[in-house]
mmJSON file of the N, C-alpha and C atoms, coordinates in Angstrom:
{"data_MODEL":{"atom_site":{
"group_PDB":["ATOM","ATOM","ATOM","ATOM","ATOM","ATOM","ATOM","ATOM","ATOM","ATOM","ATOM","ATOM","ATOM","ATOM","ATOM","ATOM","ATOM","ATOM","ATOM","ATOM","ATOM","ATOM","ATOM","ATOM","ATOM","ATOM","ATOM","ATOM","ATOM","ATOM","ATOM","ATOM","ATOM","ATOM","ATOM","ATOM","ATOM","ATOM","ATOM","ATOM","ATOM","ATOM","ATOM","ATOM","ATOM","ATOM","ATOM","ATOM","ATOM","ATOM","ATOM","ATOM","ATOM","ATOM","ATOM","ATOM","ATOM","ATOM","ATOM","ATOM","ATOM","ATOM","ATOM","ATOM","ATOM","ATOM","ATOM","ATOM","ATOM","ATOM","ATOM","ATOM","ATOM","ATOM","ATOM","ATOM","ATOM","ATOM","ATOM","ATOM","ATOM","ATOM","ATOM","ATOM","ATOM","ATOM","ATOM","ATOM","ATOM","ATOM","ATOM","ATOM","ATOM","ATOM","ATOM","ATOM","ATOM","ATOM","ATOM","ATOM","ATOM","ATOM","ATOM","ATOM","ATOM","ATOM","ATOM","ATOM","ATOM","ATOM","ATOM","ATOM","ATOM","ATOM","ATOM","ATOM","ATOM","ATOM","ATOM","ATOM","ATOM","ATOM","ATOM","ATOM","ATOM","ATOM","ATOM","ATOM","ATOM","ATOM","ATOM","ATOM","ATOM","ATOM","ATOM","ATOM","ATOM","ATOM","ATOM","ATOM","ATOM","ATOM","ATOM","ATOM","ATOM","ATOM","ATOM","ATOM","ATOM","ATOM","ATOM","ATOM","ATOM"],
"id":[1,2,3,4,5,6,7,8,9,10,11,12,13,14,15,16,17,18,19,20,21,22,23,24,25,26,27,28,29,30,31,32,33,34,35,36,37,38,39,40,41,42,43,44,45,46,47,48,49,50,51,52,53,54,55,56,57,58,59,60,61,62,63,64,65,66,67,68,69,70,71,72,73,74,75,76,77,78,79,80,81,82,83,84,85,86,87,88,89,90,91,92,93,94,95,96,97,98,99,100,101,102,103,104,105,106,107,108,109,110,111,112,113,114,115,116,117,118,119,120,121,122,123,124,125,126,127,128,129,130,131,132,133,134,135,136,137,138,139,140,141,142,143,144,145,146,147,148,149,150,151,152,153],
"type_symbol":["N","C","C","N","C","C","N","C","C","N","C","C","N","C","C","N","C","C","N","C","C","N","C","C","N","C","C","N","C","C","N","C","C","N","C","C","N","C","C","N","C","C","N","C","C","N","C","C","N","C","C","N","C","C","N","C","C","N","C","C","N","C","C","N","C","C","N","C","C","N","C","C","N","C","C","N","C","C","N","C","C","N","C","C","N","C","C","N","C","C","N","C","C","N","C","C","N","C","C","N","C","C","N","C","C","N","C","C","N","C","C","N","C","C","N","C","C","N","C","C","N","C","C","N","C","C","N","C","C","N","C","C","N","C","C","N","C","C","N","C","C","N","C","C","N","C","C","N","C","C","N","C","C"],
"label_atom_id":["N","CA","C","N","CA","C","N","CA","C","N","CA","C","N","CA","C","N","CA","C","N","CA","C","N","CA","C","N","CA","C","N","CA","C","N","CA","C","N","CA","C","N","CA","C","N","CA","C","N","CA","C","N","CA","C","N","CA","C","N","CA","C","N","CA","C","N","CA","C","N","CA","C","N","CA","C","N","CA","C","N","CA","C","N","CA","C","N","CA","C","N","CA","C","N","CA","C","N","CA","C","N","CA","C","N","CA","C","N","CA","C","N","CA","C","N","CA","C","N","CA","C","N","CA","C","N","CA","C","N","CA","C","N","CA","C","N","CA","C","N","CA","C","N","CA","C","N","CA","C","N","CA","C","N","CA","C","N","CA","C","N","CA","C","N","CA","C","N","CA","C","N","CA","C","N","CA","C"],
"label_alt_id":[null,null,null,null,null,null,null,null,null,null,null,null,null,null,null,null,null,null,null,null,null,null,null,null,null,null,null,null,null,null,null,null,null,null,null,null,null,null,null,null,null,null,null,null,null,null,null,null,null,null,null,null,null,null,null,null,null,null,null,null,null,null,null,null,null,null,null,null,null,null,null,null,null,null,null,null,null,null,null,null,null,null,null,null,null,null,null,null,null,null,null,null,null,null,null,null,null,null,null,null,null,null,null,null,null,null,null,null,null,null,null,null,null,null,null,null,null,null,null,null,null,null,null,null,null,null,null,null,null,null,null,null,null,null,null,null,null,null,null,null,null,null,null,null,null,null,null,null,null,null,null,null,null],
"label_comp_id":["MET","MET","MET","HIS","HIS","HIS","ASN","ASN","ASN","SER","SER","SER","ASN","ASN","ASN","ASN","ASN","ASN","ALA","ALA","ALA","ALA","ALA","ALA","VAL","VAL","VAL","ARG","ARG","ARG","TYR","TYR","TYR","ILE","ILE","ILE","ASP","ASP","ASP","SER","SER","SER","SER","SER","SER","PHE","PHE","PHE","GLY","GLY","GLY","ILE","ILE","ILE","MET","MET","MET","LEU","LEU","LEU","LEU","LEU","LEU","VAL","VAL","VAL","VAL","VAL","VAL","LEU","LEU","LEU","LEU","LEU","LEU","VAL","VAL","VAL","THR","THR","THR","GLY","GLY","GLY","ILE","ILE","ILE","LEU","LEU","LEU","ALA","ALA","ALA","VAL","VAL","VAL","ALA","ALA","ALA","LEU","LEU","LEU","MET","MET","MET","GLU","GLU","GLU","LEU","LEU","LEU","LEU","LEU","LEU","VAL","VAL","VAL","ASP","ASP","ASP","THR","THR","THR","LEU","LEU","LEU","SER","SER","SER","ASP","ASP","ASP","VAL","VAL","VAL","GLY","GLY","GLY","ILE","ILE","ILE","PHE","PHE","PHE","PHE","PHE","PHE","LEU","LEU","LEU","ILE","ILE","ILE"],
"label_asym_id":["A","A","A","A","A","A","A","A","A","A","A","A","A","A","A","A","A","A","A","A","A","A","A","A","A","A","A","A","A","A","A","A","A","A","A","A","A","A","A","A","A","A","A","A","A","A","A","A","A","A","A","A","A","A","A","A","A","A","A","A","A","A","A","A","A","A","A","A","A","A","A","A","A","A","A","A","A","A","A","A","A","A","A","A","A","A","A","A","A","A","A","A","A","A","A","A","A","A","A","A","A","A","A","A","A","A","A","A","A","A","A","A","A","A","A","A","A","A","A","A","A","A","A","A","A","A","A","A","A","A","A","A","A","A","A","A","A","A","A","A","A","A","A","A","A","A","A","A","A","A","A","A","A"],
"label_entity_id":["1","1","1","1","1","1","1","1","1","1","1","1","1","1","1","1","1","1","1","1","1","1","1","1","1","1","1","1","1","1","1","1","1","1","1","1","1","1","1","1","1","1","1","1","1","1","1","1","1","1","1","1","1","1","1","1","1","1","1","1","1","1","1","1","1","1","1","1","1","1","1","1","1","1","1","1","1","1","1","1","1","1","1","1","1","1","1","1","1","1","1","1","1","1","1","1","1","1","1","1","1","1","1","1","1","1","1","1","1","1","1","1","1","1","1","1","1","1","1","1","1","1","1","1","1","1","1","1","1","1","1","1","1","1","1","1","1","1","1","1","1","1","1","1","1","1","1","1","1","1","1","1","1"],
"label_seq_id":[1,1,1,2,2,2,3,3,3,4,4,4,5,5,5,6,6,6,7,7,7,8,8,8,9,9,9,10,10,10,11,11,11,12,12,12,13,13,13,14,14,14,15,15,15,16,16,16,17,17,17,18,18,18,19,19,19,20,20,20,21,21,21,22,22,22,23,23,23,24,24,24,25,25,25,26,26,26,27,27,27,28,28,28,29,29,29,30,30,30,31,31,31,32,32,32,33,33,33,34,34,34,35,35,35,36,36,36,37,37,37,38,38,38,39,39,39,40,40,40,41,41,41,42,42,42,43,43,43,44,44,44,45,45,45,46,46,46,47,47,47,48,48,48,49,49,49,50,50,50,51,51,51],
"pdbx_PDB_ins_code":[null,null,null,null,null,null,null,null,null,null,null,null,null,null,null,null,null,null,null,null,null,null,null,null,null,null,null,null,null,null,null,null,null,null,null,null,null,null,null,null,null,null,null,null,null,null,null,null,null,null,null,null,null,null,null,null,null,null,null,null,null,null,null,null,null,null,null,null,null,null,null,null,null,null,null,null,null,null,null,null,null,null,null,null,null,null,null,null,null,null,null,null,null,null,null,null,null,null,null,null,null,null,null,null,null,null,null,null,null,null,null,null,null,null,null,null,null,null,null,null,null,null,null,null,null,null,null,null,null,null,null,null,null,null,null,null,null,null,null,null,null,null,null,null,null,null,null,null,null,null,null,null,null],
"Cartn_x":[-6.579,-6.287,-5.056,-4.012,-2.769,-2.942,-3.672,-3.874,-4.672,-5.729,-6.556,-5.725,-4.83,-3.961,-3.065,-2.484,-1.648,-2.456,-3.69,-4.548,-4.817,-5.053,-5.308,-4.087,-2.909,-1.675,-1.492,-1.758,-1.601,-2.589,-3.821,-4.839,-4.402,-3.888,-3.422,-2.264,-1.343,-0.212,-0.697,-1.629,-2.093,-2.855,-3.691,-4.442,-3.487,-2.43,-1.435,-0.713,-0.391,0.268,-0.612,-1.916,-2.859,-2.937,-2.994,-3.043,-1.801,-0.633,0.62,0.587,0.075,-0.041,-0.947,-2.083,-3.036,-2.388,-1.678,-1.015,0.013,0.808,1.811,1.144,0.051,-0.668,-1.196,-1.845,-2.411,-1.291,-0.174,0.956,1.489,1.595,2.066,1.138,-0.167,-1.154,-1.076,-0.975,-0.885,0.389,1.493,2.763,2.656,2.055,1.891,0.982,-0.115,-1.047,-0.355,0.43,1.147,2.169,2.876,3.853,3.174,2.032,1.308,0.827,0.334,-0.12,1.049,2.194,3.388,3.813,3.811,4.194,3.212,1.918,0.906,1.137,1.37,1.588,2.837,3.919,5.165,4.989,4.285,4.078,3.197,2.176,1.318,2.143,2.957,3.795,4.794,5.379,6.336,5.683,4.475,3.738,3.433,3.045,2.719,3.943,5.122,6.336,6.756,6.533,6.878,6.01,4.732,3.825,4.143],
"Cartn_y":[-7.713,-8.725,-8.298,-7.925,-7.579,-6.326,-5.339,-4.096,-4.341,-5.14,-5.407,-6.163,-7.028,-7.761,-6.786,-5.816,-4.808,-4.0,-3.659,-2.884,-3.675,-4.966,-5.807,-5.829,-5.976,-6.0,-4.664,-3.57,-2.24,-2.068,-2.563,-2.44,-3.23,-4.433,-5.267,-4.561,-3.982,-3.268,-2.115,-1.309,-0.139,-0.56,-1.587,-2.032,-2.624,-3.303,-3.847,-2.704,-1.649,-0.485,0.164,0.281,0.867,-0.023,-1.346,-2.274,-2.118,-1.981,-1.819,-0.543,0.559,1.82,1.665,0.99,0.796,-0.022,-1.088,-1.943,-1.13,-0.317,0.504,1.496,2.102,3.081,2.424,1.27,0.561,0.148,-0.341,-0.746,0.436,1.596,2.801,3.204,3.176,3.553,2.583,1.29,0.284,0.478,0.784,0.983,2.171,3.27,4.455,4.129,3.419,3.063,2.172,1.203,0.316,1.091,2.038,2.848,3.653,4.27,5.063,4.176,2.984,2.03,1.631,1.38,0.993,2.118,3.356,4.507,4.675,4.533,4.637,3.565,2.334,1.224,1.477,1.915,2.169,3.287,4.351,5.452,4.997,4.177,3.635,2.758,1.873,0.981,1.809,2.839,3.699,4.393,4.913,5.57,4.548,3.336,2.276,1.945,1.87,1.538,2.701,3.933,5.105,5.14,4.789,4.754,3.498],
"Cartn_z":[-36.674,-35.65,-34.854,-35.571,-34.899,-34.033,-34.565,-33.821,-32.539,-32.63,-31.447,-30.4,-30.869,-29.956,-29.194,-29.912,-29.262,-28.257,-28.63,-27.74,-26.458,-26.595,-25.423,-24.514,-25.124,-24.335,-23.616,-24.353,-23.759,-22.604,-22.775,-21.722,-20.483,-20.711,-19.594,-18.887,-19.656,-19.062,-18.201,-18.731,-17.988,-16.732,-16.829,-15.656,-14.625,-15.074,-14.151,-13.451,-14.201,-13.611,-12.557,-12.855,-11.896,-10.655,-10.862,-9.733,-8.868,-9.518,-8.794,-7.961,-8.559,-7.828,-6.619,-6.816,-5.712,-4.6,-4.984,-3.988,-3.206,-3.925,-3.246,-2.304,-2.761,-1.946,-0.671,-0.835,0.329,1.283,0.72,1.553,2.346,1.682,2.367,3.496,3.231,4.255,5.426,5.13,6.192,7.004,6.328,7.03,7.982,7.505,8.347,9.536,9.278,10.352,11.379,10.908,11.825,12.64,11.995,12.719,13.815,13.496,14.495,15.63,15.281,16.299,17.198,16.577,17.327,18.267,17.754,18.579,19.734,19.442,20.507,21.559,21.107,22.037,22.874,22.233,22.959,23.969,23.596,24.532,25.697,25.393,26.463,27.402,26.828,27.631,28.444,27.795,28.496,29.68,29.474,30.561,31.656,31.227,32.186,33.053,32.404,33.146,34.038,33.583,34.397,35.644,35.472,36.635,37.438],
"occupancy":[1.0,1.0,1.0,1.0,1.0,1.0,1.0,1.0,1.0,1.0,1.0,1.0,1.0,1.0,1.0,1.0,1.0,1.0,1.0,1.0,1.0,1.0,1.0,1.0,1.0,1.0,1.0,1.0,1.0,1.0,1.0,1.0,1.0,1.0,1.0,1.0,1.0,1.0,1.0,1.0,1.0,1.0,1.0,1.0,1.0,1.0,1.0,1.0,1.0,1.0,1.0,1.0,1.0,1.0,1.0,1.0,1.0,1.0,1.0,1.0,1.0,1.0,1.0,1.0,1.0,1.0,1.0,1.0,1.0,1.0,1.0,1.0,1.0,1.0,1.0,1.0,1.0,1.0,1.0,1.0,1.0,1.0,1.0,1.0,1.0,1.0,1.0,1.0,1.0,1.0,1.0,1.0,1.0,1.0,1.0,1.0,1.0,1.0,1.0,1.0,1.0,1.0,1.0,1.0,1.0,1.0,1.0,1.0,1.0,1.0,1.0,1.0,1.0,1.0,1.0,1.0,1.0,1.0,1.0,1.0,1.0,1.0,1.0,1.0,1.0,1.0,1.0,1.0,1.0,1.0,1.0,1.0,1.0,1.0,1.0,1.0,1.0,1.0,1.0,1.0,1.0,1.0,1.0,1.0,1.0,1.0,1.0,1.0,1.0,1.0,1.0,1.0,1.0],
"B_iso_or_equiv":[0.0,0.0,0.0,0.0,0.0,0.0,0.0,0.0,0.0,0.0,0.0,0.0,0.0,0.0,0.0,0.0,0.0,0.0,0.0,0.0,0.0,0.0,0.0,0.0,0.0,0.0,0.0,0.0,0.0,0.0,0.0,0.0,0.0,0.0,0.0,0.0,0.0,0.0,0.0,0.0,0.0,0.0,0.0,0.0,0.0,0.0,0.0,0.0,0.0,0.0,0.0,0.0,0.0,0.0,0.0,0.0,0.0,0.0,0.0,0.0,0.0,0.0,0.0,0.0,0.0,0.0,0.0,0.0,0.0,0.0,0.0,0.0,0.0,0.0,0.0,0.0,0.0,0.0,0.0,0.0,0.0,0.0,0.0,0.0,0.0,0.0,0.0,0.0,0.0,0.0,0.0,0.0,0.0,0.0,0.0,0.0,0.0,0.0,0.0,0.0,0.0,0.0,0.0,0.0,0.0,0.0,0.0,0.0,0.0,0.0,0.0,0.0,0.0,0.0,0.0,0.0,0.0,0.0,0.0,0.0,0.0,0.0,0.0,0.0,0.0,0.0,0.0,0.0,0.0,0.0,0.0,0.0,0.0,0.0,0.0,0.0,0.0,0.0,0.0,0.0,0.0,0.0,0.0,0.0,0.0,0.0,0.0,0.0,0.0,0.0,0.0,0.0,0.0],
"pdbx_formal_charge":[null,null,null,null,null,null,null,null,null,null,null,null,null,null,null,null,null,null,null,null,null,null,null,null,null,null,null,null,null,null,null,null,null,null,null,null,null,null,null,null,null,null,null,null,null,null,null,null,null,null,null,null,null,null,null,null,null,null,null,null,null,null,null,null,null,null,null,null,null,null,null,null,null,null,null,null,null,null,null,null,null,null,null,null,null,null,null,null,null,null,null,null,null,null,null,null,null,null,null,null,null,null,null,null,null,null,null,null,null,null,null,null,null,null,null,null,null,null,null,null,null,null,null,null,null,null,null,null,null,null,null,null,null,null,null,null,null,null,null,null,null,null,null,null,null,null,null,null,null,null,null,null,null],
"auth_seq_id":[1,1,1,2,2,2,3,3,3,4,4,4,5,5,5,6,6,6,7,7,7,8,8,8,9,9,9,10,10,10,11,11,11,12,12,12,13,13,13,14,14,14,15,15,15,16,16,16,17,17,17,18,18,18,19,19,19,20,20,20,21,21,21,22,22,22,23,23,23,24,24,24,25,25,25,26,26,26,27,27,27,28,28,28,29,29,29,30,30,30,31,31,31,32,32,32,33,33,33,34,34,34,35,35,35,36,36,36,37,37,37,38,38,38,39,39,39,40,40,40,41,41,41,42,42,42,43,43,43,44,44,44,45,45,45,46,46,46,47,47,47,48,48,48,49,49,49,50,50,50,51,51,51],
"auth_comp_id":["MET","MET","MET","HIS","HIS","HIS","ASN","ASN","ASN","SER","SER","SER","ASN","ASN","ASN","ASN","ASN","ASN","ALA","ALA","ALA","ALA","ALA","ALA","VAL","VAL","VAL","ARG","ARG","ARG","TYR","TYR","TYR","ILE","ILE","ILE","ASP","ASP","ASP","SER","SER","SER","SER","SER","SER","PHE","PHE","PHE","GLY","GLY","GLY","ILE","ILE","ILE","MET","MET","MET","LEU","LEU","LEU","LEU","LEU","LEU","VAL","VAL","VAL","VAL","VAL","VAL","LEU","LEU","LEU","LEU","LEU","LEU","VAL","VAL","VAL","THR","THR","THR","GLY","GLY","GLY","ILE","ILE","ILE","LEU","LEU","LEU","ALA","ALA","ALA","VAL","VAL","VAL","ALA","ALA","ALA","LEU","LEU","LEU","MET","MET","MET","GLU","GLU","GLU","LEU","LEU","LEU","LEU","LEU","LEU","VAL","VAL","VAL","ASP","ASP","ASP","THR","THR","THR","LEU","LEU","LEU","SER","SER","SER","ASP","ASP","ASP","VAL","VAL","VAL","GLY","GLY","GLY","ILE","ILE","ILE","PHE","PHE","PHE","PHE","PHE","PHE","LEU","LEU","LEU","ILE","ILE","ILE"],
"auth_asym_id":["A","A","A","A","A","A","A","A","A","A","A","A","A","A","A","A","A","A","A","A","A","A","A","A","A","A","A","A","A","A","A","A","A","A","A","A","A","A","A","A","A","A","A","A","A","A","A","A","A","A","A","A","A","A","A","A","A","A","A","A","A","A","A","A","A","A","A","A","A","A","A","A","A","A","A","A","A","A","A","A","A","A","A","A","A","A","A","A","A","A","A","A","A","A","A","A","A","A","A","A","A","A","A","A","A","A","A","A","A","A","A","A","A","A","A","A","A","A","A","A","A","A","A","A","A","A","A","A","A","A","A","A","A","A","A","A","A","A","A","A","A","A","A","A","A","A","A","A","A","A","A","A","A"],
"auth_atom_id":["N","CA","C","N","CA","C","N","CA","C","N","CA","C","N","CA","C","N","CA","C","N","CA","C","N","CA","C","N","CA","C","N","CA","C","N","CA","C","N","CA","C","N","CA","C","N","CA","C","N","CA","C","N","CA","C","N","CA","C","N","CA","C","N","CA","C","N","CA","C","N","CA","C","N","CA","C","N","CA","C","N","CA","C","N","CA","C","N","CA","C","N","CA","C","N","CA","C","N","CA","C","N","CA","C","N","CA","C","N","CA","C","N","CA","C","N","CA","C","N","CA","C","N","CA","C","N","CA","C","N","CA","C","N","CA","C","N","CA","C","N","CA","C","N","CA","C","N","CA","C","N","CA","C","N","CA","C","N","CA","C","N","CA","C","N","CA","C","N","CA","C","N","CA","C","N","CA","C"],
"pdbx_PDB_model_num":[1,1,1,1,1,1,1,1,1,1,1,1,1,1,1,1,1,1,1,1,1,1,1,1,1,1,1,1,1,1,1,1,1,1,1,1,1,1,1,1,1,1,1,1,1,1,1,1,1,1,1,1,1,1,1,1,1,1,1,1,1,1,1,1,1,1,1,1,1,1,1,1,1,1,1,1,1,1,1,1,1,1,1,1,1,1,1,1,1,1,1,1,1,1,1,1,1,1,1,1,1,1,1,1,1,1,1,1,1,1,1,1,1,1,1,1,1,1,1,1,1,1,1,1,1,1,1,1,1,1,1,1,1,1,1,1,1,1,1,1,1,1,1,1,1,1,1,1,1,1,1,1,1]
}}}
């Protein structure tokens, strides 16, 4: 009983760690995409103002 309980806790810990990694990865990708979008928008606006 005690061993299976520890295994369950360990499984929850590892799955939580994987979830955290996935969340960080997705956040990083979104941040990069937003930065590129922002740069594209700024360059478009800059070109628009120059013209």
